[in-house]
C-alpha positions, 0 to 999 in steps of 0.5 A: 314364202314371199318374194321379199322374204326370199330376197332378204335371204338370198340378196337377190332383189325382189324385182329380179325375183319377180321377173324370174318368176314371170319370164322363162329365161336362162339364169346364172348358176350362182343365182340358181344356187342361192335360190336352191339353198334358200328353198331347200331344193335342187337347182334342177327343180327350179328350172322348167325345161319345157 
């Protein structure tokens, strides 16, 4: 799935998705929830705790 497709589904801008993908930072719970629903994964699977 492209960032633009994910943006269309979640309402999160493509630029924000790009920054999330390239940076290791904290995310708001609501954002993780939107992404997890769209990608059919748990929020925990989206966070790299290394």
